[in-house]
PLY file of the C-alpha trace (Angstrom):
ply
format ascii 1.0
element vertex 390
property float x
property float y
property float z
element edge 389
property int vertex1
property int vertex2
end_header
-102.73 -2.16 -114.35
-104.44 -1.38 -110.82
-101.21 -2.37 -109.47
-99.08 -0.34 -110.99
-101.45 3.01 -110.96
-101.63 2.23 -107.26
-97.41 1.83 -107.24
-97.93 5.61 -109.10
-100.22 6.86 -106.25
-97.99 5.79 -103.69
-95.00 7.27 -105.33
-96.75 10.70 -105.57
-98.45 10.72 -101.74
-94.42 9.90 -100.83
-93.16 12.69 -102.59
-96.02 14.84 -101.20
-95.15 13.75 -97.73
-91.46 14.65 -98.53
-91.57 18.07 -99.73
-94.07 18.58 -96.68
-91.45 17.57 -94.16
-88.35 19.32 -95.82
-90.29 22.48 -96.22
-89.11 25.07 -93.32
-91.26 25.76 -90.46
-91.29 28.82 -89.30
-89.74 29.75 -86.19
-91.80 32.10 -83.72
-88.67 33.31 -81.92
-86.77 34.31 -84.73
-89.86 36.13 -85.97
-90.50 38.13 -82.56
-86.10 39.20 -82.85
-86.80 40.40 -86.14
-89.86 42.42 -84.89
-87.77 43.34 -81.71
-84.01 43.50 -84.02
-83.97 47.61 -83.09
-84.93 47.28 -79.33
-82.37 44.68 -78.66
-79.76 46.30 -81.02
-80.21 49.78 -78.98
-80.91 47.38 -75.15
-77.14 45.77 -76.30
-75.70 49.24 -77.19
-76.57 50.40 -74.01
-75.52 47.85 -72.29
-72.40 46.79 -73.95
-73.64 43.52 -74.79
-72.44 41.17 -77.51
-75.79 40.86 -79.81
-75.40 37.49 -80.81
-75.29 36.60 -76.61
-78.76 37.77 -75.91
-81.77 36.40 -76.30
-85.96 37.00 -75.62
-86.73 34.88 -72.71
-90.53 36.19 -71.88
-92.58 38.79 -73.90
-95.78 38.28 -72.59
-98.49 40.01 -75.07
-101.36 39.94 -72.31
-99.49 42.65 -70.77
-98.55 44.74 -74.22
-100.12 47.76 -74.01
-100.25 50.46 -76.84
-102.42 54.05 -78.28
-102.17 56.19 -80.97
-100.35 59.99 -81.15
-99.32 62.48 -83.65
-96.23 63.20 -84.74
-94.61 66.60 -86.44
-91.84 66.58 -88.63
-90.44 70.54 -89.39
-87.93 70.64 -92.24
-86.82 74.07 -92.80
-84.21 75.83 -94.90
-82.72 79.57 -95.16
-80.10 80.47 -97.36
-77.31 77.11 -96.93
-78.77 76.55 -93.56
-80.94 73.59 -92.86
-83.03 72.55 -89.68
-84.98 69.76 -89.14
-87.47 69.38 -85.97
-89.29 67.10 -84.97
-92.54 67.14 -82.09
-95.14 64.70 -81.13
-98.04 64.37 -78.59
-98.46 62.28 -75.88
-100.76 59.22 -75.95
-103.88 60.16 -74.61
-104.80 56.64 -73.24
-103.47 52.91 -73.08
-105.53 49.68 -74.82
-104.73 46.18 -74.51
-105.19 43.66 -77.00
-108.68 42.14 -77.12
-107.09 38.64 -78.27
-103.99 38.50 -76.13
-103.09 34.53 -76.90
-102.23 35.98 -80.51
-98.79 36.73 -82.48
-97.34 39.97 -81.73
-96.17 39.91 -85.24
-99.80 39.95 -86.04
-101.34 42.65 -83.61
-98.38 44.82 -84.86
-99.44 44.53 -88.21
-103.41 45.04 -87.30
-102.81 48.24 -85.15
-100.26 49.71 -87.36
-103.96 50.40 -89.23
-105.11 52.34 -86.44
-102.90 54.70 -86.95
-104.98 57.62 -88.97
-105.41 61.52 -88.12
-109.65 62.37 -87.81
-110.43 66.00 -87.95
-107.60 67.98 -89.02
-108.83 71.36 -90.25
-107.25 73.13 -93.34
-108.15 76.44 -94.46
-108.27 77.50 -98.27
-107.04 78.33 -100.54
-104.98 75.44 -101.00
-104.41 72.28 -103.65
-105.01 68.96 -102.31
-103.48 66.04 -103.49
-103.54 62.46 -102.51
-100.48 59.86 -103.19
-100.57 56.56 -105.12
-103.06 54.16 -105.15
-105.35 56.05 -102.42
-108.33 57.89 -103.79
-110.49 61.04 -101.63
-114.03 61.03 -100.98
-116.08 64.90 -100.75
-118.95 65.54 -98.93
-120.38 69.00 -99.32
-123.66 70.67 -98.05
-126.48 70.39 -99.89
-125.75 66.11 -99.73
-123.69 66.76 -102.98
-120.63 64.54 -102.96
-117.65 62.71 -104.93
-115.75 60.15 -104.91
-112.87 58.54 -106.30
-111.09 62.17 -106.17
-107.23 62.61 -106.74
-107.01 66.52 -106.77
-108.81 68.98 -105.64
-108.72 72.85 -105.78
-110.29 74.66 -102.62
-110.82 78.33 -102.74
-110.78 80.98 -100.21
-112.96 80.78 -96.93
-113.32 77.17 -97.51
-112.60 74.92 -94.59
-112.10 71.08 -94.96
-111.91 68.63 -92.44
-109.54 65.73 -93.25
-110.43 62.20 -91.67
-109.15 58.41 -91.94
-105.32 59.77 -93.61
-102.10 58.37 -92.48
-100.15 61.36 -92.91
-100.70 64.49 -94.22
-97.37 67.38 -95.96
-97.49 70.89 -96.50
-94.31 72.40 -98.67
-94.38 75.84 -99.12
-91.21 77.76 -100.45
-92.46 81.81 -100.33
-92.33 83.88 -97.19
-94.71 81.75 -95.05
-96.77 83.76 -92.21
-96.19 81.31 -89.14
-98.79 83.29 -87.07
-102.29 81.92 -86.99
-103.62 84.79 -87.44
-101.29 86.29 -89.97
-101.98 89.94 -91.43
-103.82 89.77 -94.62
-103.83 92.56 -97.47
-107.02 92.90 -99.75
-108.29 94.88 -102.15
-111.31 96.13 -102.78
-111.91 95.73 -106.26
-113.59 92.27 -106.49
-113.70 89.92 -110.29
-116.19 87.24 -111.01
-115.55 83.76 -111.06
-112.32 83.05 -113.12
-112.10 79.14 -115.37
-109.68 76.42 -114.13
-106.53 77.68 -113.02
-107.48 81.67 -113.04
-110.15 81.63 -110.02
-107.79 80.86 -107.65
-106.76 84.27 -106.58
-103.08 83.03 -105.46
-100.63 80.58 -105.69
-102.28 77.80 -104.12
-100.24 75.58 -101.22
-99.69 72.11 -102.34
-100.83 69.70 -99.73
-100.35 65.68 -99.53
-102.30 63.27 -98.52
-101.45 59.87 -97.48
-104.01 56.94 -97.19
-107.58 56.92 -98.50
-109.30 59.73 -96.45
-112.82 61.04 -96.65
-113.02 65.05 -96.44
-116.14 67.03 -95.33
-116.14 70.81 -96.60
-118.54 74.09 -95.64
-117.73 77.49 -95.62
-115.83 79.74 -92.40
-118.36 82.00 -92.00
-121.49 79.88 -93.20
-121.31 76.24 -93.05
-124.65 75.23 -94.40
-124.09 77.49 -97.43
-123.94 76.41 -101.30
-120.57 75.35 -102.39
-120.21 75.78 -106.33
-118.15 73.66 -107.68
-116.35 72.62 -110.98
-115.60 69.07 -112.01
-111.78 69.33 -113.82
-112.11 66.19 -114.83
-112.66 62.57 -113.51
-110.49 62.69 -110.44
-110.52 66.28 -109.76
-112.82 69.21 -108.40
-112.28 72.88 -107.68
-114.24 74.02 -104.62
-114.45 77.90 -105.89
-114.12 80.90 -103.42
-117.27 83.20 -102.53
-115.97 86.03 -103.93
-112.39 86.66 -105.13
-110.23 89.89 -104.75
-107.37 90.60 -107.29
-103.81 92.38 -106.47
-102.90 90.36 -103.30
-101.09 87.27 -105.41
-97.83 88.30 -103.11
-99.50 88.49 -99.97
-98.75 86.51 -96.76
-100.90 83.65 -95.94
-101.64 81.82 -92.49
-101.29 78.19 -92.14
-103.96 76.13 -94.00
-103.70 73.41 -91.52
-104.98 74.41 -87.65
-103.11 72.39 -85.60
-99.52 72.96 -87.30
-100.07 76.87 -87.05
-99.43 76.81 -82.85
-96.74 74.74 -83.49
-94.69 76.82 -86.06
-95.32 80.04 -83.70
-93.66 78.13 -80.93
-90.98 77.03 -83.31
-90.58 80.81 -84.23
-89.60 81.36 -81.51
-87.10 78.41 -80.97
-85.86 79.22 -84.15
-85.44 83.05 -83.52
-83.57 82.07 -80.04
-81.07 79.59 -81.86
-80.74 82.04 -84.82
-79.88 85.19 -85.73
-82.79 87.43 -85.66
-82.15 88.83 -89.46
-82.79 85.17 -90.93
-86.14 85.08 -89.04
-88.46 88.19 -89.61
-91.87 86.73 -89.15
-91.52 84.72 -92.29
-88.92 82.30 -94.04
-87.12 83.01 -96.87
-86.44 79.89 -98.30
-88.87 76.54 -97.93
-90.91 75.18 -95.25
-91.97 71.26 -95.42
-93.91 70.31 -92.73
-95.64 66.73 -91.74
-98.01 65.32 -89.36
-98.58 61.57 -89.24
-100.16 59.05 -87.25
-98.44 56.86 -85.38
-98.45 53.93 -83.00
-96.79 53.44 -79.61
-96.42 49.91 -77.72
-95.31 49.59 -73.91
-94.54 46.07 -73.02
-92.07 43.96 -70.20
-89.50 42.20 -71.76
-87.38 39.81 -70.18
-83.88 38.64 -72.12
-81.68 35.45 -70.86
-77.59 36.19 -71.63
-74.97 34.28 -71.50
-72.36 35.65 -68.77
-69.01 36.10 -69.32
-66.24 38.56 -67.82
-67.38 41.16 -70.31
-70.74 41.35 -68.79
-71.99 43.06 -66.13
-75.38 42.59 -64.46
-75.58 45.83 -62.45
-74.60 44.80 -59.01
-71.57 43.21 -57.45
-70.84 40.09 -56.44
-69.63 38.87 -52.94
-66.66 37.32 -53.05
-67.57 33.97 -51.82
-69.77 33.34 -54.96
-68.98 32.24 -58.22
-69.98 33.87 -61.36
-73.39 33.18 -62.69
-73.27 31.20 -66.52
-76.48 32.63 -67.58
-78.52 35.95 -66.70
-81.91 36.75 -67.04
-83.27 40.82 -66.76
-86.61 42.66 -66.64
-86.64 45.63 -69.49
-89.49 47.83 -69.40
-90.25 48.61 -73.32
-91.79 52.07 -74.64
-91.64 51.85 -78.32
-93.27 53.10 -81.93
-94.57 50.94 -84.44
-93.05 51.48 -88.13
-93.67 49.11 -90.84
-93.80 46.37 -88.48
-91.31 46.60 -86.54
-90.57 48.39 -83.49
-88.91 51.69 -82.76
-86.99 51.97 -79.27
-88.22 55.58 -77.71
-87.22 54.55 -74.23
-85.70 51.63 -72.33
-85.49 51.29 -68.31
-83.81 48.57 -66.91
-85.80 46.32 -64.27
-84.07 44.07 -61.54
-82.24 41.48 -62.48
-82.50 37.40 -61.68
-80.01 34.99 -61.76
-81.23 31.72 -62.77
-77.87 29.51 -61.70
-74.93 30.41 -59.43
-72.95 27.28 -60.16
-72.62 27.42 -56.09
-71.57 24.32 -54.23
-71.93 23.25 -50.54
-68.36 22.30 -49.80
-67.72 26.19 -51.48
-69.61 27.54 -48.83
-68.01 25.81 -45.97
-64.54 26.35 -46.82
-64.91 29.94 -46.59
-67.15 29.78 -43.40
-66.60 28.85 -39.55
-68.99 27.55 -37.41
-67.93 29.43 -34.20
-68.90 32.66 -36.30
-72.58 30.57 -36.43
-75.35 31.45 -34.10
-76.92 28.67 -32.33
-80.47 28.07 -33.56
-82.62 26.60 -30.64
-85.91 25.49 -31.48
-89.24 25.24 -29.26
-89.51 21.58 -27.93
-93.04 21.18 -29.67
-91.30 21.37 -32.73
-90.13 18.23 -31.95
-92.89 16.30 -30.36
-94.88 13.34 -31.97
-98.29 14.27 -32.22
-99.15 10.76 -32.73
-103.18 9.61 -32.68
-103.56 6.47 -32.21
0 1
1 2
2 3
3 4
4 5
5 6
6 7
7 8
8 9
9 10
10 11
11 12
12 13
13 14
14 15
15 16
16 17
17 18
18 19
19 20
20 21
21 22
22 23
23 24
24 25
25 26
26 27
27 28
28 29
29 30
30 31
31 32
32 33
33 34
34 35
35 36
36 37
37 38
38 39
39 40
40 41
41 42
42 43
43 44
44 45
45 46
46 47
47 48
48 49
49 50
50 51
51 52
52 53
53 54
54 55
55 56
56 57
57 58
58 59
59 60
60 61
61 62
62 63
63 64
64 65
65 66
66 67
67 68
68 69
69 70
70 71
71 72
72 73
73 74
74 75
75 76
76 77
77 78
78 79
79 80
80 81
81 82
82 83
83 84
84 85
85 86
86 87
87 88
88 89
89 90
90 91
91 92
92 93
93 94
94 95
95 96
96 97
97 98
98 99
99 100
100 101
101 102
102 103
103 104
104 105
105 106
106 107
107 108
108 109
109 110
110 111
111 112
112 113
113 114
114 115
115 116
116 117
117 118
118 119
119 120
120 121
121 122
122 123
123 124
124 125
125 126
126 127
127 128
128 129
129 130
130 131
131 132
132 133
133 134
134 135
135 136
136 137
137 138
138 139
139 140
140 141
141 142
142 143
143 144
144 145
145 146
146 147
147 148
148 149
149 150
150 151
151 152
152 153
153 154
154 155
155 156
156 157
157 158
158 159
159 160
160 161
161 162
162 163
163 164
164 165
165 166
166 167
167 168
168 169
169 170
170 171
171 172
172 173
173 174
174 175
175 176
176 177
177 178
178 179
179 180
180 181
181 182
182 183
183 184
184 185
185 186
186 187
187 188
188 189
189 190
190 191
191 192
192 193
193 194
194 195
195 196
196 197
197 198
198 199
199 200
200 201
201 202
202 203
203 204
204 205
205 206
206 207
207 208
208 209
209 210
210 211
211 212
212 213
213 214
214 215
215 216
216 217
217 218
218 219
219 220
220 221
221 222
222 223
223 224
224 225
225 226
226 227
227 228
228 229
229 230
230 231
231 232
232 233
233 234
234 235
235 236
236 237
237 238
238 239
239 240
240 241
241 242
242 243
243 244
244 245
245 246
246 247
247 248
248 249
249 250
250 251
251 252
252 253
253 254
254 255
255 256
256 257
257 258
258 259
259 260
260 261
261 262
262 263
263 264
264 265
265 266
266 267
267 268
268 269
269 270
270 271
271 272
272 273
273 274
274 275
275 276
276 277
277 278
278 279
279 280
280 281
281 282
282 283
283 284
284 285
285 286
286 287
287 288
288 289
289 290
290 291
291 292
292 293
293 294
294 295
295 296
296 297
297 298
298 299
299 300
300 301
301 302
302 303
303 304
304 305
305 306
306 307
307 308
308 309
309 310
310 311
311 312
312 313
313 314
314 315
315 316
316 317
317 318
318 319
319 320
320 321
321 322
322 323
323 324
324 325
325 326
326 327
327 328
328 329
329 330
330 331
331 332
332 333
333 334
334 335
335 336
336 337
337 338
338 339
339 340
340 341
341 342
342 343
343 344
344 345
345 346
346 347
347 348
348 349
349 350
350 351
351 352
352 353
353 354
354 355
355 356
356 357
357 358
358 359
359 360
360 361
361 362
362 363
363 364
364 365
365 366
366 367
367 368
368 369
369 370
370 371
371 372
372 373
373 374
374 375
375 376
376 377
377 378
378 379
379 380
380 381
381 382
382 383
383 384
384 385
385 386
386 387
387 388
388 389
């Protein structure tokens, strides 16, 4: 009985060992190649190499630097014409990893969560919606706060600061004033607060947020003033304006996002220089979609190894007496943008190449060299003296 139990235990143990040995072991080189796939494709396309002949030889994580920046994308539609413009800020500072010996893929996954939008100001009125499984937290004067929100209606004269969002997008399909201080027309007749969906005096501009963000709302004229709210549902709250005006539903609205206003004005000047002035007269008659996104840039030196063939150029001319190398090593300075745990190349700079093996024999050098053309080498007598101390 004991022997049969021992045999069964040994058999199970051998099965576990066999399964462990047969399981595929992750290859760090293949993981690194997957992360750099777009970078390698860009390098091989520019150098006219075959991607199969290129291998990642060295990437020192200790020399990798990263930084955050904001990118802007505008999509404009006017009639049958659609135009997309992309802008981005510069990286203010470059940082290095605190743990340089870690895996690059793990570090890229970590820094991708550092890209958040902080201090983005939104001027009401607008409708704020969060996408996906994320929630919003709202802080108001007088120590009033809300959590677990999905939708916030912000009234006239209320400013909201967004912190911790990954992306903010705006869509507007009516006449849109591009100027920061757009002209507004008010009616002198006031009205009382209306119930839900009527307290706002004009159509709300929808603004979407990606990521769990925290918001701080206050009145633009007096930040410490109490803001009256209406809790529509468990995840929807309305911030009521201090006063409401009638008769200006179709007035032009300035951009509710401060950081977009100056860029929209600059974009307007560019579009006016490219398109007919009749299409753009201080406003768009179509749609405008603007997206602000927090991004991460990364720069690092990368050494590649390539099999040198007849159709591969290493960027320099070899003398006639030298044989063609079989393997070449070339350094590149890479600047890339982190997107979905992969690197999208922004700029690639080729550095001085290094040849690993030349396959040159001494006999081939002597056959092309004459001793009469060689200069004599005279050494001082001291170099041939044996300084022996007994």
